[in-house]
N, C-alpha and C positions, 0 to 999 in steps of 0.2 A: 681798915682795921682787920677784917677777916683774912685778907691776903697776908698781913704781917704775922697773924697767929698761925696760919697754915704753913707759911714758908719757914717760920722759925721752928716748926715741929717736924715737917716732912724730911728735910735734908738729914738731920741727925738720925731719924728713924731709918731712912734709906741706907745710910752709911753703916748703921749698926747691924742691919739685917744682911745686906748684900756686900758691904765693904767694897764699894766700887773703886777702881783705880782711875784717878782723874789726872790727865796730863795736859799741859799747855794752857792752864787757866789764865795765865798772864797774857795770852794772845787775844783775849776778848777785850776790846776797848771799854774803858770804864764809863765813858760818856759818849753821847751822840748816837745817831741812828746807825744800826748795824744789822746785817743779815747773818743768821747762823744757819748754814746749809748743811744738812746731815743726811746720811744714809738712813734707811727706815726698815727696821727688822721686827718691831713689835708695837702694839698699842701703848705700852709703857714708856716708849721713847719720849713721848711728850710730857712724861712725869720725871723721867730721869734727867733730861737735859736742863729743865728749869731748876731742878733740885741741886745740881752741882755747878751751874753757871754762876759767875760772880755778880750777876745783875738779873733783874726780872726779864723773862723772855716770853713773848706772846706767841701762841700757836693757834692754828685753826683746828676746830674739832667738829665732828658731825653734830648737826643741830639737834639730832635725837637725844643727845646727852643733856640738852637744856630744856627739853619739853616734857619731862616727867611730871607726874602729879603726886599730890599727897606729901607726906613728910619725907619719904625716900626721894621723890623727885626734887623737892626743894633742897635737900641736903646735897644731892648729886650736882644740881645746878650751881649751888654755892661753892662746892668743891672745885669744879672746873673753872668757874669765874675767878676763884682765889688763886688758881695756878696760872692765871693770865690767858686762858684759852678763849677763843672767839668763835661763835657758832657759824657754820656754813652748811648749806644744803648741797651735798655732793651730787644729788640727782637732778639738780636744777642748773642747767648750763649758764643761765644769766647770773645766778647766784655765785657760781664759781668765778665768773668774770668779775663780778662785784667784789669778790673776796680780795682780788689784787688791789682794788682801790682801798679796801680796809687795811691791807698791809702797808700801802703807801701812806695812809694816815698815821699809822703807828710809827713808821720810819720818819715821817715828817715832824713828829713830836720829839724826835731824838731818842726814841726807844729801840729796844732790840726785838726783832721778829724772827721766829724760827720757821724754816721751810724744809720740806722733803722734796727735792727736785724730781725724784723717781715718780712722785704722784701718789703712790700707795706702797704699802710695805711689801718687801720681798718675801715670797712664800717658799723660796728654795735656797735662800742665803746668798744668791748672786747679787751684784750691783747692776741695776738696770740703767738704761740710758736716761739722762736728765731731760726734763721738759723745760722749755725756754722761759717759763714764767719767772724763774729765779733771776735770769739775766735781765728780763724786763724790769724787775724791781730794782736790781742793782744799778742799771744804767739810768733809769728814770729818777730814782731817788738820789743817785750819786753817793751811795754809801758803800763802805767796805763789806766784803763777804768773808766770814770766818768759816772755813770748812770744818765739819765735825765728823769724826769716825767713831761709830758705836760698835762694840763687840760684846756678845753675850746676852744682850737684852732679849733676843729671841728665845733664850732658855728660861727667862723669868716667866714669861707667859706664852708658851708655844701656840702656834695657830691651832685653834679649836679647843684650847684649854680655858677653863672658866676661872681657875684660881692661880695666883702667882706661885712660883717655886723659888728655891734658893739657887743662885747661879753666880758665876764669876763675871762681873761686868767691868768693862773698860770704856772710858770716854776720853777721846783725844780731840783737843781744840787746836787746829792748825793756825799757821800765821795768816793774818788778814790779807785778802787779795784786793788790790786796788785796780778798778777798771776805768778810772777817769780818762776820758778822751777816746775810749776804745771804739765808739760809734762814729767818730769824726771821719768823714770821707769814705765810710764803708756802708754798704747797704745794711739797713737796720736788721733785717732778717738774718743776714750772714753774721753780723756782730753778735746778735743774741745767741746764735748757735755756737760760735767760737767761745764766747764767754761761758756758756753753759758747759761745754765740753771741758774747759779748763777747771771749772769748779768740780765737776765730777771726777776728773783725774786727781785733784787734790784730796777729795773724799776717799777715793780708792786707795791712795797711798797711806791714808790714816787707818782705814778699816781693814785693808788687806783682802778684800773680797775679790772674787773672780768676776770680771766684767761680763755681763750677759750680752751686750752688743745690740739689744733690742729694747723697746719700750715695755714697761710692765703694765699689762691690762688688769684692771680690777676684777677680781674673781666674782662670779655671780653670787648673790645672797642665797643662803640655804637655811 
C-alpha cells in the first residue's frame, strides 16, 4: 500500500519540478525478469529511474539508509522500501556477494532489477569500466538487459551537496539486449567480460559520456 501511495506521488512531483525528458520507455518489457543497467552520476539516480520507468524497479541501497532510529529513521526506511530499494552493506565483502543472490531472487520472480555496472557513481562525469556482476546476473537468470543512459542527474545533487537543485534531466531506455547462449562453448570469465563490455558500450551510446577506460574506485569516506 505504501509503495502505491509513494509511487503515485513521486513521479508527478519529479516531473513537475525537473521536467525530465524520458525516451524509449517502450523498450522496457512490461512483464518478466529484466535488468536495467545504467550509468551512475548521482545518489538520486535510484529515485529518478524508478520514477520514470513503466514498472517497479528494485535497486540496492546502503544499509545505513535502513538503520535509522526514531521517527526520522522509520520514515526514511519506509521511503526507501516504498521505492523498491533493498539494503546492502557495501563494506562487507560477503554481503556484496550475497546481494547478487538477492538480485537473482528478484529476477527469478519476474521482476525488474536496476544495477550500476560501474559499481559506484562517477565523480568526474566519465563512464567507467563495467564490473562483470551485471553479466553474471544476465547470463545466470537468462533475462534481457535494458541499457539506460542518464544525463543531468549529477546537477540535481552534485557530489558534496546536501540539497537537490533544479536541473535538466534526460533518461534514455535503450533496446533490450539478449545474451541467450552467449556462454555456450566460451570460458565463463571471457563471456562475462564480453557481455559486460557490450552493455557498457550501449550505455555509453545513450549517455554520451567519455569512456574512462578504467574501473571506478569508491572514494574514501570523509
